[in-house]
N, C-alpha and C positions, 0 to 999 in steps of 0.2 A: 724708474722711468721705463715705460714699456716701449720696446722697439718692434716695428712691424717686421714679421718674418715671412719668408716665402714658404708655402705649404707644398709638400711634394704632391705631384699630380696623382700618384698611386693611392695616397691617403684619401684625397677627395673622390677619386673613382670608387674606392671601396665603400666609403660612406654613402655615396649616391646609390651604389648597387644594393646596399643593405636597406636603404629607404625604399627603393623600388621593389625589392623582394617583400618587404613588410606590407606595402600597399597591394602587391600582387596576390599574396596569400590571404589577405583579410577576408574576402568573400568566402573562400573555402573554409577558413576557421570559423566564421560566423555560421555557416551551414552545418558544420560539424557540431558546434555547440547547440544549435537548434535541434538536430537529430538526437543528440545525447539527452537533452532535456525532455524531448518528446518520448523517447524510450523509457526514461525514468518515470515519467508521469503515467505511461501505460502500464508499466510494471507495478507501480503503486496501486493503480485501479484494479488490476487483476488480483493482486494480493488482498486488497480490501474486499473484493467480491468473494474470494475464497473464504476469508475469515467470516464474512457475514453469513455465508451458506453454512459453515460449521456451527456458528452460534445458533442459527435458526434450527438446525437439525437437533442440537442439544436441547433447545427449548421444547421442540415438538416431542422429543423422546421423553422428557420429564413430564409434559402434559399428558402424554399417552399413559405413562406408568401411573400417574396419579389418578387418571380416569379409570384405569383397570382396577386399581386398588379400591376406588370408590364403589365400583360395580360389585366387587367381591364382598366388600363390607356391608352393602345393602342386604344381600342374601343372609349374611351372618346376623345382622341386626334383626331382620324379620324373623329368623329362626329363634333368636334369643327372646324376642317379645312373645312369640307364640308359646315357647316353652315356659316362660314366666306365667303366662295366662293359664296354661294347663295346670301348672304346679300350684298356683294360688287359688284355683277354684275348688 
């Protein structure tokens, strides 16, 4: 059987103050969470941009190397064909 008991006023005051503090800091905590999420998103965007630039540079360098190799091989092929024509005639 439960008996009603008197609650010490210090306990009720401490619970009330804890609740008031939670409500008081809620906007600050919400803004802090928003700032942290925004900072993380911007950091991810900057990282993705850097990675994209690096990958683009690698692709451009590979295309340039392949183009230069093609240009060098055209002269070699023309020389080989001319030499073959001379030797076969």
